[in-house]
TORZA-191388 format. One record per residue: residue number from 1; y, z, x of N, C-alpha, C, O in turn. Coordinates in pm, 1 decimal, padded with zeros to 6 digits. Atoms other than C-alpha are relative to their C-alpha. Layout:
# TORZA-191388
SITE num   nnorth      nup    neast  canorth     caup   caeast   cnorth      cup    ceast   onorth      oup    oeast
SITE NUM        Y        Z        X        Y        Z        X        Y        Z        X        Y        Z        X
...
# end
This chain:
# TORZA-191388
SITE num   nnorth      nup    neast  canorth     caup   caeast   cnorth      cup    ceast   onorth      oup    oeast
SITE   1 -00120.4 -00079.0  00023.3  02614.8 -02441.8 -02714.2 -00023.6  00095.9 -00116.7 -00096.3  00063.7 -00210.6
SITE   2  00013.7 -00102.9  00102.5  02638.7 -02126.4 -02926.8  00086.9 -00034.7 -00119.4  00205.4 -00063.6 -00102.9
SITE   3 -00074.0  00027.7  00122.3  02743.4 -02186.5 -03287.6  00024.7  00130.6 -00072.9 -00067.7  00209.6 -00091.8
SITE   4 -00032.6 -00123.6  00071.5  02922.6 -01909.1 -03472.6 -00052.2 -00005.2 -00142.5 -00054.1 -00110.7 -00205.8
SITE   5  00048.3 -00009.8  00138.2  02780.3 -01789.9 -03802.0  00118.0 -00008.4 -00095.7  00230.4  00028.6 -00061.7
SITE   6 -00103.3  00008.7  00102.2  02974.8 -01854.8 -04116.0 -00010.9  00119.1 -00092.8 -00120.5  00155.4 -00135.6
SITE   7 -00006.0 -00107.7  00096.4  03080.6 -01568.5 -04335.7  00009.3 -00066.0 -00137.2  00106.6 -00135.6 -00166.3
SITE   8  00004.8  00069.6  00128.8  02984.9 -01682.6 -04685.3  00109.8  00044.0 -00095.0  00141.8 -00029.9 -00188.1
SITE   9 -00103.5 -00047.8  00091.8  03257.3 -01473.6 -04852.9  00132.5 -00072.6  00019.2  00200.4 -00106.0 -00077.9
SITE  10 -00130.5  00063.1 -00020.2  03557.2 -01633.9 -04685.9 -00006.2 -00117.7  00096.8  00097.5 -00167.8  00140.4
SITE  11  00022.1  00115.3 -00086.6  03409.2 -01911.0 -04469.1  00070.5  00008.5  00134.8  00095.2 -00094.9  00196.8
SITE  12 -00061.4 -00012.4 -00132.0  03573.9 -01772.2 -04155.7 -00109.2  00016.2  00105.3 -00218.6  00064.3  00075.8
SITE  13  00094.5 -00016.5 -00109.9  03400.2 -01779.0 -03820.9 -00004.1  00146.1  00041.8  00099.2  00212.6  00049.1
SITE  14  00015.8 -00136.3 -00050.2  03260.4 -01447.4 -03701.6 -00063.6 -00007.9  00137.5 -00162.7 -00078.2  00157.2
SITE  15  00061.3 -00003.2 -00131.3  03192.6 -01379.9 -03338.2 -00110.6  00105.4  00001.8 -00131.8  00176.0 -00096.8
SITE  16  00114.1 -00090.6 -00013.0  02899.0 -01174.3 -03212.2  00041.5  00146.2 -00024.9 -00030.8  00221.7 -00089.9
SITE  17 -00048.3 -00136.8  00017.9  03104.0 -00853.4 -03203.3  00022.5  00032.3 -00147.5 -00017.1  00138.6 -00195.2
SITE  18 -00026.1 -00020.8  00142.8  03215.8 -00891.7 -03564.6 -00129.9  00010.3 -00079.6 -00143.6  00096.1 -00166.8
SITE  19  00129.5 -00005.3  00069.7  02861.5 -00964.2 -03683.1 -00072.1  00131.0  00029.0 -00131.6  00190.9 -00060.6
SITE  20  00063.7 -00126.3 -00035.6  02731.3 -00662.9 -03493.5  00063.3  00117.7 -00071.1 -00006.4  00206.3 -00120.6
SITE  21 -00071.7 -00108.8  00067.4  02998.4 -00435.6 -03636.9 -00034.0  00003.0 -00148.1 -00062.3  00109.1 -00203.8
SITE  22  00031.7  00006.0  00143.9  02935.6 -00555.5 -03992.9 -00144.2  00043.1 -00027.0 -00171.6  00115.1 -00123.0
SITE  23  00140.0 -00040.3  00016.3  02560.7 -00516.7 -03951.1 -00017.7  00149.2  00019.1 -00092.2  00213.3 -00055.1
SITE  24  00006.7 -00144.0 -00024.1  02604.4 -00167.9 -03809.0  00056.3  00080.0 -00116.1  00000.5  00182.5 -00155.2
SITE  25 -00059.7 -00069.2  00115.3  02830.5 -00066.1 -04094.7 -00093.0 -00005.5 -00120.7 -00109.1  00094.0 -00191.5
SITE  26  00092.2  00013.2  00113.9  02583.8 -00201.0 -04352.9 -00120.2  00092.6  00018.4 -00165.1  00156.8 -00076.6
SITE  27  00113.9 -00088.3 -00028.6  02298.4 -00013.7 -04183.8  00039.7  00146.0 -00019.7 -00035.9  00223.8 -00077.9
SITE  28 -00046.0 -00138.1  00012.9  02501.2  00307.3 -04168.4  00014.0  00040.8 -00146.6 -00013.9  00155.2 -00182.3
SITE  29 -00017.0 -00030.7  00142.8  02574.8  00286.2 -04541.6 -00133.7  00010.9 -00073.4 -00144.1  00079.7 -00174.9
SITE  30  00126.7  00003.3  00073.2  02213.1  00225.9 -04636.3 -00105.5  00097.8  00052.8 -00214.4  00107.0 -00003.7
SITE  31  00097.9 -00093.8 -00056.6  02040.9  00490.4 -04419.3  00062.3  00137.0  00019.8  00183.7  00150.6  00035.0
SITE  32 -00048.8 -00137.2 -00017.1  02066.3  00865.9 -04382.8 -00034.0  00054.1  00138.6 -00089.4 -00016.7  00222.7
SITE  33  00021.6 -00066.6 -00128.7  02044.5  01112.2 -04093.7 -00146.9 -00005.5  00042.2 -00176.3 -00026.1  00159.9
SITE  34  00143.0  00001.9 -00033.2  01663.0  01122.6 -04112.0 -00042.0 -00133.9  00060.4 -00123.7 -00137.8  00152.4
SITE  35  00030.9  00132.8 -00053.6  01645.1  00747.7 -04048.9  00038.4 -00008.6  00147.0 -00040.2 -00055.5  00229.3
SITE  36 -00047.1  00008.4 -00137.4  01851.4  00775.7 -03731.3 -00077.0  00095.0  00091.7 -00102.3  00062.1  00207.6
SITE  37  00082.5 -00092.0 -00079.6  01654.9  01078.6 -03610.4 -00135.7 -00063.1  00030.5 -00186.2 -00052.5  00142.3
SITE  38  00131.1  00063.3 -00017.1  01330.3  00886.9 -03662.2  00005.2 -00114.3  00101.2 -00080.8 -00122.1  00189.0
SITE  39 -00005.0  00110.0 -00096.4  01439.8  00573.6 -03475.0  00035.0  00050.6  00139.5 -00009.0 -00007.1  00239.0
SITE  40 -00030.0 -00060.4 -00130.3  01582.6  00790.4 -03196.9 -00123.9  00060.2  00063.2 -00146.3  00045.4  00183.3
SITE  41  00123.9 -00058.7 -00049.7  01254.1  00977.2 -03164.3 -00094.9 -00108.6  00047.9 -00153.2 -00098.1  00155.9
SITE  42  00089.0  00110.0 -00037.7  01055.0  00654.3 -03159.4  00047.5 -00068.3  00127.8 -00033.3 -00101.6  00214.5
SITE  43 -00054.8  00061.5 -00121.0  01286.5  00504.0 -02899.1 -00022.1  00086.7  00121.8 -00055.7  00036.8  00229.2
SITE  44  00023.6 -00092.4 -00111.4  01259.7  00813.1 -02682.3 -00144.9  00000.9  00043.1 -00174.5  00003.4  00162.6
SITE  45  00143.3  00002.5 -00032.3  00880.9  00809.5 -02703.1 -00037.5 -00129.5  00070.5 -00112.8 -00127.7  00167.9
SITE  46  00030.1  00129.4 -00062.4  00865.3  00438.7 -02618.5  00052.8 -00003.3  00143.3 -00014.7 -00053.0  00233.4
SITE  47 -00058.0 -00003.3 -00134.4  01095.5  00491.2 -02320.1 -00082.7  00090.0  00090.8 -00107.3  00055.7  00206.4
SITE  48  00080.3 -00092.5 -00080.2  00889.8  00787.5 -02200.2 -00132.1 -00063.1  00042.1 -00180.6 -00037.4  00152.3
SITE  49  00127.2  00064.4 -00032.6  00572.1  00578.3 -02211.6  00016.9 -00114.1  00099.6 -00076.0 -00146.1  00173.8
SITE  50 -00017.3  00118.0 -00084.4  00723.6  00285.0 -02025.6  00073.2  00027.8  00131.4  00090.9 -00063.7  00211.9
SITE  51 -00071.3 -00033.8 -00123.5  00910.5  00470.1 -01747.4 -00061.1  00123.5  00064.0 -00122.1  00206.8 -00003.0
SITE  52  00054.7 -00114.4 -00072.6  00812.6  00717.8 -01478.9  00110.7  00095.3  00044.9  00227.6  00077.2  00011.0
SITE  53 -00091.8 -00103.5 -00047.0  00976.6  01016.9 -01311.5  00116.9 -00059.6  00078.7  00230.4 -00014.1  00064.8
SITE  54 -00105.5  00061.7 -00080.4  01172.1  00795.1 -01070.6  00110.7 -00059.4 -00087.6  00228.7 -00050.4 -00053.7
SITE  55 -00098.2  00057.0  00091.9  01342.9  00618.8 -01361.4  00095.0  00107.8 -00049.7  00216.6  00088.9 -00048.4
SITE  56 -00083.6 -00107.0  00053.5  01466.7  00947.0 -01508.5  00085.3  00064.5  00108.5  00198.8  00104.7  00082.4
SITE  57 -00079.8 -00052.5 -00110.6  01578.1  01074.2 -01167.8  00119.3 -00091.5  00028.4  00230.7 -00044.6  00051.7
SITE  58 -00106.1  00094.8 -00028.9  01778.2  00755.5 -01112.9  00108.9  00000.6 -00107.1  00227.5  00000.8 -00074.4
SITE  59 -00103.7  00000.9  00103.9  01951.9  00755.5 -01451.0  00074.4  00133.4 -00003.2  00193.2  00137.1 -00035.2
SITE  60 -00068.3 -00129.1 -00008.9  02026.3  01126.7 -01412.5  00101.1  00002.2  00113.3  00212.1  00053.1  00097.5
SITE  61 -00090.1  00007.1 -00115.1  02178.7  01066.5 -01069.7  00120.4 -00087.4 -00032.9  00234.4 -00049.2 -00006.8
SITE  62 -00110.3  00090.0  00035.1  02383.9  00772.2 -01194.9  00093.8  00063.5 -00102.3  00215.8  00051.1 -00091.0
SITE  63 -00082.9 -00067.3  00099.5  02504.4  00970.4 -01495.5  00083.0  00110.7  00061.1  00200.4  00126.7  00028.0
SITE  64 -00073.5 -00106.8 -00068.5  02600.2  01264.0 -01277.0  00112.5 -00053.8  00085.6  00221.8  00002.8  00088.7
SITE  65 -00103.3  00061.0 -00083.8  02789.1  01038.9 -01037.4  00114.8 -00054.3 -00085.4  00231.6 -00038.5 -00049.9
SITE  66 -00103.6  00053.0  00089.1  02974.6  00868.2 -01323.3  00084.7  00112.9 -00057.8  00206.8  00101.1 -00067.6
SITE  67 -00072.7 -00114.5  00054.3  03066.8  01204.3 -01473.5  00091.1  00060.5  00106.5  00205.5  00096.0  00078.1
SITE  68 -00079.8 -00056.8 -00108.5  03187.0  01333.0 -01136.6  00123.6 -00085.6  00028.7  00230.0 -00032.5  00060.7
SITE  69 -00114.9  00088.9 -00024.1  03411.4  01027.0 -01095.1  00105.6  00012.1 -00109.3  00224.7 -00004.0 -00082.9
SITE  70 -00095.0  00003.8  00111.0  03569.0  01063.5 -01437.3  00049.2  00138.0 -00045.3  00128.4  00147.4 -00139.1
SITE  71 -00042.7 -00135.0  00038.0  03614.5  01443.3 -01454.9  00045.6  00077.8  00122.1  00000.8  00053.1  00234.1
SITE  72 -00051.7 -00080.0 -00110.5  03801.1  01694.9 -01245.9 -00062.8  00139.5  00002.2 -00149.8  00171.8 -00078.6
SITE  73  00052.4 -00135.3 -00018.6  03732.3  02050.6 -01130.7  00012.6  00084.3 -00127.0 -00077.0  00162.4 -00158.6
SITE  74 -00021.0 -00077.4  00122.7  03875.9  02196.8 -01452.5 -00109.7 -00027.7 -00103.5 -00153.8  00063.2 -00173.8
SITE  75  00107.8  00035.3  00093.0  03615.2  02008.7 -01657.5 -00126.3  00079.2  00031.3 -00187.9  00136.9 -00058.2
SITE  76  00122.1 -00070.6 -00038.2  03328.7  02161.1 -01460.7  00012.6  00150.8 -00018.8 -00084.3  00217.4 -00055.3
SITE  77 -00022.4 -00142.5  00025.7  03482.6  02507.9 -01480.3 -00013.9  00030.6 -00149.0 -00073.7  00130.9 -00187.9
SITE  78  00003.3 -00018.9  00145.6  03521.4  02469.6 -01856.8 -00143.3 -00005.9 -00053.6 -00183.4  00079.5 -00132.7
SITE  79  00136.7  00010.3  00052.7  03164.4  02353.6 -01920.5 -00088.9  00109.0  00058.8 -00182.7  00154.6 -00006.5
SITE  80  00075.9 -00110.8 -00058.4  03028.5  02615.2 -01681.0  00024.0  00129.8 -00075.6 -00068.7  00206.8 -00100.4
SITE  81 -00035.3 -00119.3  00076.9  03212.1  02887.1 -01869.3 -00066.2 -00004.5 -00137.6 -00119.7  00095.6 -00185.3
SITE  82  00063.8  00015.9  00131.3  03086.5  02748.6 -02201.5 -00149.9  00029.4  00008.1 -00204.8  00100.6 -00076.0
SITE  83  00143.5 -00022.5 -00016.9  02728.0  02745.1 -02074.9 -00031.5  00146.0  00026.3 -00128.4  00199.8 -00027.3
SITE  84  00019.9 -00142.2 -00028.1  02758.2  03097.4 -01938.3  00017.0  00085.2 -00124.6 -00059.8  00178.4 -00148.4
SITE  85 -00022.1 -00073.7  00124.8  02898.6  03223.4 -02267.0 -00114.8 -00020.8 -00097.9 -00158.5  00073.5 -00163.9
SITE  86  00110.4  00029.2  00091.3  02625.3  03051.5 -02465.7 -00124.4  00077.1  00042.9 -00194.3  00135.0 -00040.2
SITE  87  00118.0 -00071.7 -00050.2  02356.2  03200.4 -02242.0  00014.5  00149.9 -00027.8 -00081.2  00214.8 -00070.2
SITE  88 -00022.8 -00141.3  00023.5  02512.6  03546.5 -02269.5 -00018.0  00033.0 -00148.0 -00081.1  00133.2 -00181.7
SITE  89  00014.8 -00022.9  00144.2  02534.4  03519.7 -02649.3 -00145.6 -00010.6 -00042.1 -00190.6  00066.2 -00127.2
SITE  90  00141.1  00016.4  00030.3  02173.5  03399.8 -02664.3 -00080.1  00123.2  00043.9 -00169.0  00169.3 -00027.6
SITE  91  00070.2 -00118.3 -00048.2  02055.8  03693.1 -02455.0  00033.7  00124.8 -00081.2 -00050.3  00213.4 -00096.9
SITE  92 -00039.7 -00113.7  00082.5  02252.3  03938.7 -02670.2 -00067.7 -00001.4 -00136.1 -00080.5  00103.2 -00199.8
SITE  93  00063.8  00012.2  00131.0  02077.7  03808.7 -02982.6 -00149.7  00027.8  00003.0 -00214.6  00028.6 -00101.6
SITE  94  00144.6 -00025.6 -00010.9  01728.9  03884.5 -02851.7 -00033.3  00144.3 -00022.5 -00150.3  00182.3 -00016.7
# end
């Protein structure tokens, strides 16, 4: 059976979620943006080495399907317009 950890400050039981949140908050306070960029880069590199093209196609498809289920036509019009404007502004700056 799983035993909950004891919080030494107030001796209350903490569940897994509480411990994770507290650990995340402590990490966030003790590290800066560069730390998170570095671990993100390392994680991305490790994932790239351990997965092939099919993996990325599948997660892209699943992400697209999830987005399509949770957004309507207006969302796609809005992001399409934003992308078009960004591209136009980028081309005007060249």
